[in-house]
Biopython code that builds the backbone (N, CA, C, O; Angstrom):
import numpy as np
from Bio.PDB.StructureBuilder import StructureBuilder

atoms = [
    (1, "MET", "N", (51.523, 43.938, 4.219)),
    (1, "MET", "CA", (50.787, 44.304, 5.611)),
    (1, "MET", "C", (49.459, 44.468, 4.995)),
    (1, "MET", "O", (49.174, 44.643, 3.810)),
    (2, "SER", "N", (48.635, 44.368, 6.125)),
    (2, "SER", "CA", (46.891, 44.608, 5.283)),
    (2, "SER", "C", (46.890, 46.397, 5.523)),
    (2, "SER", "O", (47.459, 47.316, 6.112)),
    (3, "ASP", "N", (45.895, 46.090, 4.669)),
    (3, "ASP", "CA", (44.994, 47.798, 4.805)),
    (3, "ASP", "C", (45.383, 48.220, 6.009)),
    (3, "ASP", "O", (46.339, 48.923, 6.336)),
    (4, "GLN", "N", (44.023, 47.406, 7.013)),
    (4, "GLN", "CA", (43.742, 47.612, 8.121)),
    (4, "GLN", "C", (45.228, 48.174, 9.259)),
    (4, "GLN", "O", (45.341, 49.112, 10.048)),
    (5, "LYS", "N", (46.085, 47.163, 8.868)),
    (5, "LYS", "CA", (47.017, 47.547, 10.094)),
    (5, "LYS", "C", (47.848, 48.903, 9.625)),
    (5, "LYS", "O", (48.259, 49.792, 10.372)),
    (6, "THR", "N", (47.993, 48.816, 8.094)),
    (6, "THR", "CA", (48.670, 49.858, 7.620)),
    (6, "THR", "C", (48.001, 51.021, 8.164)),
    (6, "THR", "O", (48.815, 51.929, 8.335)),
    (7, "GLN", "N", (46.436, 51.433, 8.611)),
    (7, "GLN", "CA", (45.579, 52.216, 8.833)),
    (7, "GLN", "C", (45.897, 52.778, 10.153)),
    (7, "GLN", "O", (46.189, 53.950, 10.391)),
    (8, "HIS", "N", (45.795, 51.685, 11.082)),
    (8, "HIS", "CA", (45.895, 51.587, 12.394)),
    (8, "HIS", "C", (47.659, 52.059, 12.664)),
    (8, "HIS", "O", (47.750, 52.943, 13.516)),
    (9, "LEU", "N", (48.570, 51.751, 12.266)),
    (9, "LEU", "CA", (49.640, 52.178, 12.075)),
    (9, "LEU", "C", (50.319, 53.507, 11.662)),
    (9, "LEU", "O", (51.506, 53.793, 11.820)),
    (10, "LYS", "N", (49.023, 54.522, 10.918)),
    (10, "LYS", "CA", (49.412, 55.525, 10.621)),
    (10, "LYS", "C", (48.336, 56.458, 11.672)),
    (10, "LYS", "O", (48.635, 57.581, 12.080)),
    (11, "TRP", "N", (47.378, 55.931, 11.921)),
    (11, "TRP", "CA", (46.614, 56.800, 13.008)),
    (11, "TRP", "C", (47.728, 56.464, 14.731)),
    (11, "TRP", "O", (47.652, 57.185, 15.726)),
    (12, "LEU", "N", (48.357, 55.611, 14.643)),
    (12, "LEU", "CA", (49.325, 55.365, 15.775)),
    (12, "LEU", "C", (50.338, 56.375, 15.834)),
    (12, "LEU", "O", (50.571, 56.891, 16.928)),
    (13, "ARG", "N", (51.163, 56.839, 14.512)),
    (13, "ARG", "CA", (52.300, 57.827, 14.322)),
    (13, "ARG", "C", (51.789, 58.990, 14.425)),
    (13, "ARG", "O", (52.321, 59.889, 15.077)),
    (14, "GLU", "N", (50.272, 59.157, 13.551)),
    (14, "GLU", "CA", (49.782, 60.721, 14.116)),
    (14, "GLU", "C", (49.687, 60.884, 15.220)),
    (14, "GLU", "O", (50.054, 62.020, 15.521)),
    (15, "LEU", "N", (49.330, 60.242, 16.132)),
    (15, "LEU", "CA", (48.383, 60.330, 17.004)),
    (15, "LEU", "C", (50.087, 60.592, 18.396)),
    (15, "LEU", "O", (50.191, 61.570, 19.136)),
    (16, "THR", "N", (50.823, 59.749, 18.348)),
    (16, "THR", "CA", (51.711, 59.823, 19.034)),
    (16, "THR", "C", (53.143, 61.083, 18.355)),
    (16, "THR", "O", (54.179, 61.353, 18.964)),
    (17, "SER", "N", (52.778, 61.556, 17.166)),
    (17, "SER", "CA", (54.001, 62.537, 16.805)),
    (17, "SER", "C", (53.453, 63.946, 17.283)),
    (17, "SER", "O", (54.132, 64.970, 17.198)),
    (18, "LEU", "N", (51.900, 63.899, 17.898)),
    (18, "LEU", "CA", (51.770, 65.559, 18.481)),
    (18, "LEU", "C", (52.517, 65.753, 19.730)),
    (18, "LEU", "O", (52.968, 64.952, 20.549)),
    (19, "PRO", "N", (52.527, 67.421, 19.630)),
    (19, "PRO", "CA", (53.169, 67.505, 20.886)),
    (19, "PRO", "C", (52.128, 67.607, 21.837)),
    (19, "PRO", "O", (50.943, 67.921, 21.729)),
    (20, "THR", "N", (52.856, 67.261, 22.823)),
    (20, "THR", "CA", (51.663, 67.280, 24.075)),
    (20, "THR", "C", (52.948, 67.340, 25.202)),
    (20, "THR", "O", (54.134, 67.069, 25.017)),
    (21, "ALA", "N", (52.088, 67.911, 26.735)),
    (21, "ALA", "CA", (52.799, 67.920, 27.854)),
    (21, "ALA", "C", (51.712, 67.713, 28.978)),
    (21, "ALA", "O", (50.567, 67.645, 28.531)),
    (22, "ALA", "N", (51.815, 67.619, 30.096)),
    (22, "ALA", "CA", (50.696, 67.862, 31.382)),
    (22, "ALA", "C", (50.444, 69.019, 31.365)),
    (22, "ALA", "O", (51.083, 70.049, 31.583)),
    (23, "GLY", "N", (49.205, 68.723, 31.015)),
    (23, "GLY", "CA", (48.159, 70.228, 31.626)),
    (23, "GLY", "C", (48.098, 70.671, 30.000)),
    (23, "GLY", "O", (47.341, 71.602, 29.722)),
    (24, "ARG", "N", (48.685, 70.188, 29.178)),
    (24, "ARG", "CA", (48.480, 70.726, 27.559)),
    (24, "ARG", "C", (48.287, 70.030, 26.395)),
    (24, "ARG", "O", (48.752, 70.268, 25.280)),
    (25, "GLU", "N", (47.436, 69.001, 26.813)),
    (25, "GLU", "CA", (47.024, 67.870, 25.737)),
    (25, "GLU", "C", (45.966, 68.075, 24.918)),
    (25, "GLU", "O", (45.243, 67.110, 24.673)),
    (26, "GLN", "N", (45.673, 69.364, 24.340)),
    (26, "GLN", "CA", (44.711, 69.924, 23.618)),
    (26, "GLN", "C", (44.866, 69.488, 22.077)),
    (26, "GLN", "O", (43.887, 69.168, 21.403)),
    (27, "ARG", "N", (46.037, 69.501, 21.633)),
    (27, "ARG", "CA", (45.955, 68.794, 20.414)),
    (27, "ARG", "C", (45.795, 66.971, 20.453)),
    (27, "ARG", "O", (45.235, 66.416, 19.508)),
    (28, "VAL", "N", (46.231, 66.319, 21.391)),
    (28, "VAL", "CA", (45.808, 65.166, 21.465)),
    (28, "VAL", "C", (44.248, 64.941, 21.116)),
    (28, "VAL", "O", (43.896, 64.535, 20.009)),
    (29, "LEU", "N", (43.365, 65.233, 22.132)),
    (29, "LEU", "CA", (42.314, 65.926, 22.446)),
    (29, "LEU", "C", (41.712, 66.459, 20.999)),
    (29, "LEU", "O", (41.181, 65.687, 20.202)),
    (30, "SER", "N", (41.814, 67.417, 20.839)),
    (30, "SER", "CA", (41.339, 67.237, 19.155)),
    (30, "SER", "C", (41.596, 66.509, 18.223)),
    (30, "SER", "O", (40.827, 66.471, 17.263)),
    (31, "TRP", "N", (42.723, 65.754, 18.260)),
    (31, "TRP", "CA", (42.851, 64.386, 17.327)),
    (31, "TRP", "C", (41.625, 63.578, 17.410)),
    (31, "TRP", "O", (40.977, 63.200, 16.434)),
    (32, "ILE", "N", (41.349, 63.336, 18.666)),
    (32, "ILE", "CA", (40.628, 62.239, 18.950)),
    (32, "ILE", "C", (38.842, 62.226, 18.945)),
    (32, "ILE", "O", (38.010, 61.336, 18.775)),
    (33, "ARG", "N", (38.771, 63.591, 19.201)),
    (33, "ARG", "CA", (37.813, 64.453, 18.460)),
    (33, "ARG", "C", (37.053, 64.016, 17.418)),
    (33, "ARG", "O", (35.978, 63.432, 17.276)),
    (34, "SER", "N", (38.330, 64.680, 16.396)),
    (34, "SER", "CA", (38.185, 64.824, 14.968)),
    (34, "SER", "C", (38.127, 62.952, 14.278)),
    (34, "SER", "O", (37.411, 62.458, 13.406)),
    (35, "TRP", "N", (38.874, 62.535, 14.872)),
    (35, "TRP", "CA", (38.635, 60.857, 14.572)),
    (35, "TRP", "C", (37.344, 60.539, 14.812)),
    (35, "TRP", "O", (36.835, 59.983, 13.839)),
    (36, "VAL", "N", (36.633, 60.674, 15.715)),
    (36, "VAL", "CA", (35.581, 60.136, 16.309)),
    (36, "VAL", "C", (34.516, 60.695, 15.658)),
    (36, "VAL", "O", (33.453, 60.085, 15.543)),
    (37, "ASP", "N", (34.753, 62.169, 15.072)),
    (37, "ASP", "CA", (33.527, 62.418, 14.542)),
    (37, "ASP", "C", (33.193, 62.701, 12.865)),
    (37, "ASP", "O", (32.324, 63.315, 12.246)),
    (38, "GLU", "N", (34.605, 61.753, 12.453)),
    (38, "GLU", "CA", (34.509, 61.099, 10.873)),
    (38, "GLU", "C", (34.210, 59.873, 11.223)),
    (38, "GLU", "O", (34.805, 59.038, 10.541)),
    (39, "ARG", "N", (33.310, 59.320, 12.262)),
    (39, "ARG", "CA", (32.851, 57.709, 12.487)),
    (39, "ARG", "C", (31.481, 57.947, 12.414)),
    (39, "ARG", "O", (30.978, 58.457, 13.415)),
    (40, "LYS", "N", (30.746, 57.697, 11.452)),
    (40, "LYS", "CA", (28.979, 57.880, 12.253)),
    (40, "LYS", "C", (28.464, 56.904, 12.927)),
    (40, "LYS", "O", (27.273, 56.975, 13.231)),
    (41, "ASP", "N", (29.310, 55.681, 13.342)),
    (41, "ASP", "CA", (29.078, 54.253, 13.807)),
    (41, "ASP", "C", (29.474, 54.779, 15.296)),
    (41, "ASP", "O", (29.084, 54.006, 16.172)),
    (42, "LEU", "N", (30.330, 56.205, 15.881)),
    (42, "LEU", "CA", (31.086, 55.909, 16.981)),
    (42, "LEU", "C", (30.029, 57.691, 17.556)),
    (42, "LEU", "O", (29.667, 58.609, 16.820)),
    (43, "VAL", "N", (29.862, 57.555, 18.916)),
    (43, "VAL", "CA", (29.890, 58.611, 19.995)),
    (43, "VAL", "C", (30.606, 58.999, 20.848)),
    (43, "VAL", "O", (31.098, 58.186, 21.631)),
    (44, "LEU", "N", (30.846, 60.200, 20.934)),
    (44, "LEU", "CA", (31.793, 60.871, 22.005)),
    (44, "LEU", "C", (31.113, 61.227, 23.032)),
    (44, "LEU", "O", (30.027, 61.789, 22.887)),
    (45, "GLN", "N", (31.695, 60.929, 24.393)),
    (45, "GLN", "CA", (30.987, 61.686, 25.243)),
    (45, "GLN", "C", (32.359, 62.256, 26.716)),
    (45, "GLN", "O", (33.303, 61.546, 27.063)),
    (46, "GLU", "N", (32.124, 63.270, 27.137)),
    (46, "GLU", "CA", (33.759, 63.598, 27.972)),
    (46, "GLU", "C", (32.706, 63.774, 29.223)),
    (46, "GLU", "O", (31.632, 64.376, 29.217)),
    (47, "ASP", "N", (33.331, 63.077, 30.278)),
    (47, "ASP", "CA", (32.844, 62.723, 31.841)),
    (47, "ASP", "C", (32.662, 64.382, 32.549)),
    (47, "ASP", "O", (32.395, 65.444, 31.986)),
    (48, "ASP", "N", (32.916, 64.090, 33.924)),
    (48, "ASP", "CA", (32.942, 65.320, 34.830)),
    (48, "ASP", "C", (34.695, 65.710, 35.126)),
    (48, "ASP", "O", (35.254, 66.746, 35.484)),
    (49, "ALA", "N", (35.081, 64.657, 34.861)),
    (49, "ALA", "CA", (36.889, 64.773, 34.921)),
    (49, "ALA", "C", (37.438, 64.989, 33.529)),
    (49, "ALA", "O", (38.648, 64.883, 33.331)),
    (50, "GLY", "N", (36.971, 65.154, 32.992)),
    (50, "GLY", "CA", (37.455, 65.577, 31.518)),
    (50, "GLY", "C", (37.689, 63.967, 30.342)),
    (50, "GLY", "O", (37.938, 64.159, 29.151)),
    (51, "ASN", "N", (37.613, 63.075, 30.682)),
    (51, "ASN", "CA", (37.770, 61.958, 30.318)),
    (51, "ASN", "C", (36.777, 61.730, 28.933)),
    (51, "ASN", "O", (35.630, 62.153, 28.789)),
    (52, "LEU", "N", (37.292, 61.221, 28.320)),
    (52, "LEU", "CA", (36.678, 60.930, 27.106)),
    (52, "LEU", "C", (36.177, 59.260, 26.957)),
    (52, "LEU", "O", (36.794, 58.311, 27.443)),
    (53, "ILE", "N", (35.152, 59.190, 26.314)),
    (53, "ILE", "CA", (34.415, 58.302, 26.531)),
    (53, "ILE", "C", (33.343, 57.678, 24.988)),
    (53, "ILE", "O", (32.142, 57.865, 24.790)),
    (54, "ILE", "N", (34.224, 57.023, 24.238)),
    (54, "ILE", "CA", (33.786, 56.911, 22.913)),
    (54, "ILE", "C", (32.459, 54.822, 23.193)),
    (54, "ILE", "O", (32.362, 53.683, 23.651)),
    (55, "HIS", "N", (32.055, 55.619, 22.643)),
    (55, "HIS", "CA", (30.671, 54.458, 22.563)),
    (55, "HIS", "C", (30.191, 54.198, 21.224)),
    (55, "HIS", "O", (29.772, 55.147, 20.560)),
    (56, "ARG", "N", (30.204, 52.756, 20.635)),
    (56, "ARG", "CA", (29.586, 52.693, 19.248)),
    (56, "ARG", "C", (28.046, 52.992, 19.593)),
    (56, "ARG", "O", (27.533, 52.973, 20.712)),
    (57, "GLN", "N", (27.447, 53.268, 18.384)),
    (57, "GLN", "CA", (26.340, 54.229, 18.009)),
    (57, "GLN", "C", (25.577, 53.127, 18.472)),
    (57, "GLN", "O", (24.930, 53.497, 19.452)),
    (58, "ASP", "N", (25.391, 52.073, 18.230)),
    (58, "ASP", "CA", (24.492, 51.309, 18.186)),
    (58, "ASP", "C", (24.335, 50.497, 19.895)),
    (58, "ASP", "O", (23.373, 49.809, 20.236)),
    (59, "THR", "N", (25.027, 50.680, 20.388)),
    (59, "THR", "CA", (25.385, 50.554, 22.109)),
    (59, "THR", "C", (25.564, 51.449, 23.097)),
    (59, "THR", "O", (26.002, 51.297, 24.237)),
    (60, "ALA", "N", (25.099, 52.585, 22.414)),
    (60, "ALA", "CA", (25.580, 53.941, 23.254)),
    (60, "ALA", "C", (24.844, 54.050, 24.929)),
    (60, "ALA", "O", (25.331, 54.461, 25.982)),
    (61, "HIS", "N", (23.591, 53.530, 24.631)),
    (61, "HIS", "CA", (22.304, 53.671, 25.489)),
    (61, "HIS", "C", (22.239, 52.457, 25.758)),
    (61, "HIS", "O", (21.505, 52.254, 26.725)),
    (62, "ASN", "N", (22.950, 51.016, 25.069)),
    (62, "ASN", "CA", (22.058, 49.989, 25.823)),
    (62, "ASN", "C", (23.008, 49.945, 27.423)),
    (62, "ASN", "O", (24.234, 50.004, 27.511)),
    (63, "GLN", "N", (21.996, 49.822, 28.596)),
    (63, "GLN", "CA", (22.447, 49.686, 29.649)),
    (63, "GLN", "C", (22.750, 48.221, 29.865)),
    (63, "GLN", "O", (23.203, 48.058, 30.998)),
    (64, "GLY", "N", (22.650, 46.988, 29.109)),
    (64, "GLY", "CA", (22.891, 45.505, 29.679)),
    (64, "GLY", "C", (24.725, 45.358, 29.343)),
    (64, "GLY", "O", (25.596, 44.696, 29.906)),
    (65, "GLU", "N", (24.769, 46.406, 28.053)),
    (65, "GLU", "CA", (26.490, 46.047, 27.884)),
    (65, "GLU", "C", (27.395, 45.951, 28.727)),
    (65, "GLU", "O", (27.170, 46.659, 29.709)),
    (66, "ARG", "N", (28.038, 45.559, 28.762)),
    (66, "ARG", "CA", (29.469, 45.600, 29.911)),
    (66, "ARG", "C", (30.081, 46.644, 29.064)),
    (66, "ARG", "O", (30.125, 46.498, 27.842)),
    (67, "PRO", "N", (30.737, 48.090, 29.875)),
    (67, "PRO", "CA", (31.865, 48.646, 28.987)),
    (67, "PRO", "C", (33.293, 47.873, 29.020)),
    (67, "PRO", "O", (33.675, 47.267, 30.021)),
    (68, "LEU", "N", (33.881, 47.941, 28.072)),
    (68, "LEU", "CA", (35.767, 47.800, 28.167)),
    (68, "LEU", "C", (35.832, 48.957, 27.674)),
    (68, "LEU", "O", (35.313, 49.572, 26.743)),
    (69, "TYR", "N", (37.061, 49.260, 29.017)),
    (69, "TYR", "CA", (37.931, 50.810, 29.254)),
    (69, "TYR", "C", (38.544, 50.673, 28.886)),
    (69, "TYR", "O", (38.653, 49.462, 28.696)),
    (70, "VAL", "N", (39.768, 51.531, 28.269)),
    (70, "VAL", "CA", (41.039, 51.277, 27.409)),
    (70, "VAL", "C", (42.109, 53.027, 28.070)),
    (70, "VAL", "O", (42.329, 54.056, 27.431)),
    (71, "THR", "N", (42.427, 52.748, 29.188)),
    (71, "THR", "CA", (42.917, 54.216, 29.762)),
    (71, "THR", "C", (44.708, 54.612, 28.849)),
    (71, "THR", "O", (45.540, 53.826, 28.396)),
    (72, "ALA", "N", (44.701, 55.746, 28.887)),
    (72, "ALA", "CA", (45.845, 55.764, 28.179)),
    (72, "ALA", "C", (46.441, 57.380, 28.464)),
    (72, "ALA", "O", (45.680, 58.342, 28.564)),
    (73, "HIS", "N", (47.798, 57.469, 28.563)),
    (73, "HIS", "CA", (48.236, 59.077, 29.001)),
    (73, "HIS", "C", (48.260, 59.439, 27.742)),
    (73, "HIS", "O", (48.540, 58.869, 26.687)),
    (74, "LEU", "N", (47.879, 60.602, 28.074)),
    (74, "LEU", "CA", (47.723, 62.116, 26.603)),
    (74, "LEU", "C", (48.790, 62.549, 26.597)),
    (74, "LEU", "O", (48.809, 63.597, 25.950)),
    (75, "ASP", "N", (49.883, 62.242, 27.057)),
    (75, "ASP", "CA", (50.848, 63.885, 27.354)),
    (75, "ASP", "C", (52.464, 62.804, 27.515)),
    (75, "ASP", "O", (52.523, 61.636, 27.898)),
    (76, "HIS", "N", (53.481, 63.607, 27.122)),
    (76, "HIS", "CA", (54.439, 62.562, 27.619)),
    (76, "HIS", "C", (55.683, 63.879, 27.916)),
    (76, "HIS", "O", (55.802, 64.986, 27.390)),
    (77, "PRO", "N", (56.138, 63.489, 28.518)),
    (77, "PRO", "CA", (57.387, 64.596, 29.230)),
    (77, "PRO", "C", (57.626, 65.404, 28.056)),
    (77, "PRO", "O", (57.740, 65.092, 26.870)),
    (78, "ALA", "N", (57.693, 66.903, 28.869)),
    (78, "ALA", "CA", (58.369, 67.863, 28.304)),
    (78, "ALA", "C", (58.189, 69.225, 28.705)),
    (78, "ALA", "O", (57.516, 69.517, 29.693)),
    (79, "PHE", "N", (58.999, 70.426, 27.681)),
    (79, "PHE", "CA", (59.202, 71.525, 28.283)),
    (79, "PHE", "C", (58.193, 72.329, 28.006)),
    (79, "PHE", "O", (57.933, 72.376, 26.804)),
    (80, "VAL", "N", (57.289, 73.220, 28.950)),
    (80, "VAL", "CA", (56.233, 74.079, 28.671)),
    (80, "VAL", "C", (56.947, 75.864, 28.922)),
    (80, "VAL", "O", (57.689, 76.365, 29.766)),
    (81, "VAL", "N", (56.373, 76.279, 27.921)),
    (81, "VAL", "CA", (56.804, 77.717, 28.309)),
    (81, "VAL", "C", (55.917, 78.513, 29.389)),
    (81, "VAL", "O", (54.712, 78.763, 29.379)),
    (82, "GLU", "N", (56.397, 78.663, 29.837)),
    (82, "GLU", "CA", (55.507, 79.669, 31.036)),
    (82, "GLU", "C", (55.454, 81.097, 31.124)),
    (82, "GLU", "O", (54.558, 81.735, 31.677)),
    (83, "GLU", "N", (56.721, 81.681, 30.402)),
    (83, "GLU", "CA", (56.904, 82.820, 30.362)),
    (83, "GLU", "C", (57.461, 83.565, 29.478)),
    (83, "GLU", "O", (58.643, 83.349, 29.746)),
    (84, "ARG", "N", (57.467, 84.272, 28.634)),
    (84, "ARG", "CA", (58.401, 85.010, 27.724)),
    (84, "ARG", "C", (58.783, 86.521, 28.464)),
    (84, "ARG", "O", (58.201, 87.581, 28.696)),
    (85, "LEU", "N", (60.105, 85.933, 28.673)),
    (85, "LEU", "CA", (61.201, 86.924, 29.414)),
    (85, "LEU", "C", (61.606, 87.882, 28.323)),
    (85, "LEU", "O", (62.229, 88.773, 28.901)),
    (86, "ASP", "N", (61.571, 88.096, 27.264)),
    (86, "ASP", "CA", (62.107, 88.556, 26.403)),
    (86, "ASP", "C", (62.501, 88.209, 25.074)),
    (86, "ASP", "O", (62.269, 87.006, 24.959)),
    (87, "GLU", "N", (62.958, 88.640, 24.063)),
    (87, "GLU", "CA", (62.909, 88.327, 22.767)),
    (87, "GLU", "C", (63.634, 87.172, 22.736)),
    (87, "GLU", "O", (63.058, 86.212, 22.226)),
    (88, "HIS", "N", (64.956, 86.973, 23.221)),
    (88, "HIS", "CA", (65.602, 85.354, 23.402)),
    (88, "HIS", "C", (65.445, 84.625, 25.094)),
    (88, "HIS", "O", (66.343, 83.913, 25.544)),
    (89, "ARG", "N", (64.441, 84.875, 25.721)),
    (89, "ARG", "CA", (64.935, 84.118, 26.607)),
    (89, "ARG", "C", (63.242, 83.967, 27.319)),
    (89, "ARG", "O", (62.408, 84.861, 27.462)),
    (90, "LEU", "N", (63.150, 82.635, 27.642)),
    (90, "LEU", "CA", (62.043, 82.226, 27.886)),
    (90, "LEU", "C", (62.261, 81.355, 29.165)),
    (90, "LEU", "O", (63.307, 80.750, 29.399)),
    (91, "ARG", "N", (60.822, 81.360, 30.208)),
    (91, "ARG", "CA", (60.799, 80.506, 31.371)),
    (91, "ARG", "C", (60.212, 79.091, 31.361)),
    (91, "ARG", "O", (59.007, 79.117, 31.615)),
    (92, "VAL", "N", (60.595, 78.131, 31.193)),
    (92, "VAL", "CA", (60.436, 76.849, 31.143)),
    (92, "VAL", "C", (60.183, 76.164, 32.169)),
    (92, "VAL", "O", (60.768, 76.434, 33.218)),
    (93, "SER", "N", (59.392, 75.277, 32.115)),
    (93, "SER", "CA", (58.903, 74.326, 33.137)),
    (93, "SER", "C", (59.151, 72.847, 32.559)),
    (93, "SER", "O", (59.061, 72.517, 31.376)),
    (94, "PHE", "N", (59.439, 72.142, 33.500)),
    (94, "PHE", "CA", (59.228, 70.482, 32.470)),
    (94, "PHE", "C", (58.592, 69.747, 33.521)),
    (94, "PHE", "O", (58.733, 69.771, 34.744)),
    (95, "ARG", "N", (57.754, 68.994, 32.640)),
    (95, "ARG", "CA", (56.462, 68.533, 32.826)),
    (95, "ARG", "C", (57.149, 66.697, 32.602)),
    (95, "ARG", "O", (57.736, 66.231, 31.625)),
    (96, "GLY", "N", (56.935, 66.309, 33.355)),
    (96, "GLY", "CA", (57.124, 64.483, 32.917)),
    (96, "GLY", "C", (58.605, 64.089, 33.857)),
    (96, "GLY", "O", (59.092, 64.874, 34.669)),
    (97, "THR", "N", (59.090, 62.917, 33.592)),
    (97, "THR", "CA", (59.981, 62.337, 33.867)),
    (97, "THR", "C", (61.163, 61.765, 33.229)),
    (97, "THR", "O", (60.951, 60.774, 32.529)),
    (98, "VAL", "N", (62.461, 62.219, 33.333)),
    (98, "VAL", "CA", (63.391, 61.782, 32.299)),
    (98, "VAL", "C", (64.764, 61.279, 32.585)),
    (98, "VAL", "O", (65.415, 62.251, 32.967)),
    (99, "ARG", "N", (65.500, 60.212, 32.577)),
    (99, "ARG", "CA", (66.621, 60.411, 33.203)),
    (99, "ARG", "C", (67.409, 61.150, 32.486)),
    (99, "ARG", "O", (67.302, 61.309, 31.270)),
    (100, "ASP", "N", (68.414, 61.742, 33.349)),
    (100, "ASP", "CA", (69.278, 63.131, 33.130)),
    (100, "ASP", "C", (70.581, 62.524, 31.746)),
    (100, "ASP", "O", (71.256, 63.341, 31.121)),
    (101, "PRO", "N", (70.660, 61.355, 31.570)),
    (101, "PRO", "CA", (71.554, 61.389, 30.403)),
    (101, "PRO", "C", (70.841, 60.955, 28.948)),
    (101, "PRO", "O", (71.380, 60.348, 28.023)),
    (102, "TYR", "N", (69.577, 61.411, 29.023)),
    (102, "TYR", "CA", (68.717, 61.559, 27.698)),
    (102, "TYR", "C", (69.114, 63.513, 27.545)),
    (102, "TYR", "O", (69.243, 64.025, 26.433)),
    (103, "PHE", "N", (69.226, 64.193, 28.628)),
    (103, "PHE", "CA", (69.196, 65.754, 28.315)),
    (103, "PHE", "C", (70.689, 66.380, 27.624)),
    (103, "PHE", "O", (70.914, 67.517, 27.210)),
    (104, "VAL", "N", (71.775, 64.937, 27.686)),
    (104, "VAL", "CA", (72.642, 65.782, 27.015)),
    (104, "VAL", "C", (72.877, 66.016, 25.165)),
    (104, "VAL", "O", (72.695, 65.597, 24.022)),
    (105, "ASP", "N", (73.510, 67.197, 26.203)),
    (105, "ASP", "CA", (73.178, 67.367, 23.986)),
    (105, "ASP", "C", (72.298, 67.153, 23.224)),
    (105, "ASP", "O", (72.331, 66.926, 22.015)),
    (106, "GLY", "N", (70.990, 67.263, 24.336)),
    (106, "GLY", "CA", (69.817, 66.611, 23.704)),
    (106, "GLY", "C", (69.375, 68.553, 22.892)),
    (106, "GLY", "O", (70.075, 69.563, 22.960)),
    (107, "ARG", "N", (68.193, 68.396, 22.314)),
    (107, "ARG", "CA", (67.928, 69.928, 21.103)),
    (107, "ARG", "C", (66.033, 70.175, 21.917)),
    (107, "ARG", "O", (65.188, 69.384, 22.334)),
    (108, "ILE", "N", (66.074, 70.997, 21.849)),
    (108, "ILE", "CA", (64.293, 71.275, 22.177)),
    (108, "ILE", "C", (63.765, 72.024, 20.806)),
    (108, "ILE", "O", (64.397, 72.955, 20.308)),
    (109, "ASN", "N", (62.711, 71.589, 20.330)),
    (109, "ASN", "CA", (61.311, 72.189, 20.318)),
    (109, "ASN", "C", (60.750, 72.638, 20.468)),
    (109, "ASN", "O", (60.134, 72.040, 21.349)),
    (110, "PHE", "N", (60.206, 73.626, 20.250)),
    (110, "PHE", "CA", (59.037, 74.837, 20.703)),
    (110, "PHE", "C", (58.130, 74.571, 19.801)),
    (110, "PHE", "O", (58.591, 74.421, 18.670)),
    (111, "TYR", "N", (56.489, 74.413, 19.964)),
    (111, "TYR", "CA", (55.290, 74.296, 18.998)),
    (111, "TYR", "C", (55.010, 75.356, 19.383)),
    (111, "TYR", "O", (54.947, 75.570, 20.593)),
    (112, "LEU", "N", (54.760, 76.332, 18.454)),
    (112, "LEU", "CA", (53.808, 77.326, 18.428)),
    (112, "LEU", "C", (52.362, 77.128, 18.233)),
    (112, "LEU", "O", (52.138, 76.210, 17.444)),
    (113, "ASP", "N", (51.216, 77.753, 18.749)),
    (113, "ASP", "CA", (50.122, 77.743, 18.329)),
    (113, "ASP", "C", (49.528, 77.089, 17.009)),
    (113, "ASP", "O", (48.442, 76.520, 16.897)),
    (114, "ASP", "N", (50.126, 77.223, 16.406)),
    (114, "ASP", "CA", (50.122, 76.844, 14.803)),
    (114, "ASP", "C", (50.724, 75.644, 14.428)),
    (114, "ASP", "O", (50.426, 75.133, 13.348)),
    (115, "ASN", "N", (51.502, 75.147, 15.149)),
    (115, "ASN", "CA", (52.195, 73.930, 15.069)),
    (115, "ASN", "C", (53.440, 74.335, 14.647)),
    (115, "ASN", "O", (54.117, 73.315, 14.522)),
    (116, "GLU", "N", (54.062, 75.283, 14.374)),
    (116, "GLU", "CA", (55.061, 76.091, 13.981)),
    (116, "GLU", "C", (56.094, 75.596, 14.897)),
    (116, "GLU", "O", (55.742, 75.614, 16.077)),
    (117, "ILE", "N", (57.595, 75.040, 14.603)),
    (117, "ILE", "CA", (58.758, 74.867, 15.323)),
    (117, "ILE", "C", (59.390, 75.498, 15.243)),
    (117, "ILE", "O", (59.585, 76.022, 14.147)),
    (118, "VAL", "N", (60.091, 75.839, 16.315)),
    (118, "VAL", "CA", (60.827, 76.773, 16.759)),
    (118, "VAL", "C", (62.415, 76.190, 17.484)),
    (118, "VAL", "O", (63.216, 77.001, 17.949)),
]
sb = StructureBuilder()
sb.init_structure("model")
sb.init_model(0)
sb.init_chain("A")
sb.init_seg("    ")
for serial, (resi, resn, name, xyz) in enumerate(atoms, 1):
    if name == "N":
        sb.init_residue(resn, " ", resi, " ")
    sb.init_atom(name, np.array(xyz, "f"), 0.0, 1.0, " ", f" {name:<3s}", serial, name[0])
structure = sb.get_structure()
């Protein structure tokens, strides 16, 4: 496998393994911002709707270039803690769609702010 393909697979694994849910995409957004910050040839902009737009530095302000937009969801189905009721109980909401059979004998991991898994 080429070094470039190996690097691309590494990024894909990093990005898709981040805990995320609808309305809680901050870890993915942070990864993208850090990825762009490491590249001096790229510029990151955010529009009024919160979309991230990445430009190559040499074409960021070139009005004659036609942009290529790639869209993706930054979330996947997940439970989100809405409230801690007491030491042993949480009120959670499920965001997304998953067919019922996938929940049978399923486990739930909760990710704390420091990414510790409970």
